[in-house]
N, C-alpha and C positions, 0 to 999 in steps of 0.2 A: 142144280144150284144147291151148294151145301148149306146155305142158311135157311132154308125152308123145309118143312116136313113133306115127305118122309126122307129126303135127301140129307137131312142133318143127322140121320141115323147111320152110323158107320157099318152097320150090318147090311143095310140096303146098298150103299155104294159099293162095298166089297162084293157083294153077290152080283151086282150089275157088271162089274169088272170081270168076274170069274166066268160069266156067261158069254163073253165075247170070244169068238174062235179067230185067233190071230193067224193061224195057218190059212184059213179060208180067206181072210182079208188079204193075205199076202199073195196068194195064188189065184184066188177068184176075182180079186179087185186090183191088187198092185200089179200084177203081171199084165193086166188088160189096159191099165190107164198110165202106169209109170215104167220107166226103162229099167230100173234095178231096185225092186222093193226089198226092204229088209226089216226085221223085228226092231222096233224101237218105240218105247212108251214115252220117251222125253224129247228127242231131238229130230230135226230133219236129217236126211241122209248125209249131206255134207258135212254135218257136225258129227253125226253118230259114227261114221266110218273111223274117225280119229279118236273119239272120246268115250264112246258108249261101251256097254257090255257087248260081249259077242252074241251071235244067235244062239250058240250052244249054252251059254250062260243064261239067256233068257228062257231057254227051254227046260231049265231046272225049276223054274217058278210054276206053281200050280196053274196060274192064269194062262200060260203058254203050252202046258203039256198037251200031248196028243196021245191017245183019244182024249175027248173032253169029259169022260165019265166022272172022274174024281172031282173035277172042278164043278160039274153040275150038281153032284151030291152035296158038296159043301155050300154051294150057292142056295140050294133049295132048303137046306138046313137053316142058313142065315135068314132067308126070307120068311120061313115059318116062324122063327123066333121073333121076328119083326111084326108078325101078324098077317103075312100075306100067304095065301094058298090058292089052289085052283077054285075054290068056293069064294074067296075073297081076294081076287087078283089085284096086283098093283097096276092101275091104269094111269098112264101118263102120256104127255105129248113129246115126241121125239122131234126135235126141230133141226133145221138145216137150211141150206140154200140150193135154189135151182139155177144158180148163176152158170154153172158148168154141168154137163152130163155126168162127169165123174163125181161131182159132189152129191148130186141126187142119187146116184147109184150107191154111194157110201151109206146114205141114210136108209136106202131100201134094204141094203144087206144087213145092216145092224138091226132093223126092224125084224127081219126074218130070223136072224139068229137069236134075238131075245125071245121071240115067241116059240121057236122050236126048242132051244136049249132049256128054257125055263118050264117047258112042259105045260104052258098056259098060265103060269103064275104071274108072268109079266105080260101086259096087255097094252103096248104102245101104239099110239096113232101118229101119223106123220103130218107135220105142218112145215112147208117149204116157203121161204121168203126170197124175193130178188135181192140182188146184192145191196142196193141202197136201203132197203128195209132191214135186211139182216144185221148190218153193222150196229145200229143203235139197240137192236134187240139184245145182241150178245154183250154190248158194252154195259148195258143196264142190268145184265143178268135176268132178263125177263123170259126165262125158259125153265122148263123142268130138267130136261137132258137134251144134249145136242151132239151131233156128229157133223163135223165139217173140217175143212182144211185149217191148219194152224201154223203159225211161225212166229218166231220172237222178233223177226226183222233183222237179225244178225246171225253170224255163224259161230261166235265164241260160245262155249257152254254157259258162260256167266249170263249172257243175254236171254237164254232160256230159263235159266233158274230164277233170275231177277223178275223177269216180266211175267212168267207163267206160274211159278210156284211160291215166289215170295210174297208176304203179306202186302197188300196194297199195290201189287204189280200191275202195270197198265194192261196186260193181257191175261191177268188172273181172273178169268171171267167166271169161274166157279167159286170164287172167293175163298179159296183155301187159306188157312192161317195156321202155321205150325211154328212156334218159337225155335224148335230144334232145327228145322229146316233153314230158317233165317240165319241162325248162328253158322251153320255149316257153309251156307252160301257166302256169308261175309269172310269166313276163314279162308276159303279157296281163292278169294281174290288176292290174298296176301302172299301166296305161293308163287315163286318165280322159278323153281326148279320144274322143268316139264314132267319128269317122272313122278315127282311127289304130288304136283298138281293134278296129273291123270289119276293117281290113286284117289285123291280127295273128291274129285269129280265122280268117279266110279262109286265111292262110298255114298255120295249123295243120291245117285241114281238108285242104288240099292235101298236106301232109306225110303225114297219115294215109292218105289215098288211095293214096299211093305206097308206104307202108311198114307199114301195119297189116295183121295177118294176118286181120282179120274186119271185118265192117261190116253195115250195114242194107240191106235189100232195097229198101225205100222208107218214106215216112212218110205220115201222112194225118190229117186232121181227123175227129173223132167226129161222126157225125150225132146231132142232138139236135133236140128241139121243145119249145115251151112255149106256154102259153095266151097270147092277145093281151094280157092285162093284166099279164103279166110283162115288165117293162121293163129294158133294158140287160143282158140275159142274152147273154154274148158266145160266139161259137164258140170252143171250146176245143181246143187241141192234144192229140193222143194222148199223155196222160202220166198219172202217177199223183197229181199235185198238184191234185186236183180242187177243193179248197176255194178256190182263187184265183178261180174262176169266180163266186163269190157275193158278192164283197166290195161291188160297186157295183150289184147287182141289186135292184130294188124293185118293189112291186106297185102298179099304177095302180088308183085307185078306179072 
């Protein structure tokens, strides 16, 4: 939560992002629980495929580079500058939900990565909530740091920007507030040319990657199956707006 110490220190939030191993999340978590995981710090897969940076472009950022050596060195330097070392580790609660096995697995993997990649400078303990209890915890930002599924509730990139990264957004649980982001979000809404808007959206993604204190580990499609006579049932991105999958679906005789 960016409004309380030490998470109000950008050196800490930057370091924590650098210590996540996105490749391990994609292959060790996404391949197991989702049908087609991909790198994305911003969007669900159904949005990312159309609007996001490519995976190769993500790979140019230190946070996504493999192996993790350079990112780990930078993270440890930042944490030391913020006063955290092996002798004075950053102890915090890593929250999440046990509502689904995949959710619990994501928190466990993040904890393991933080401990391993920080070489003991981060010392997170896990606290899991059932779904009913988790919703108000997240909405009130009553957490240190959390790993859990996230969606904007829609597929257009503006729904993600406005709800998750805009100041006062309904799903901006970390309470990020950046006037530059707010201006960029407002500007892209006024662009009706698809190519121009896609460029504006990608510029916002790049800005968020460089400046936002938090982001996603990866995104993925939801595995689903249907009977052969169910026609035009699309693969759905991992998001809460499930109803849009059924508009064009019909049953063959």
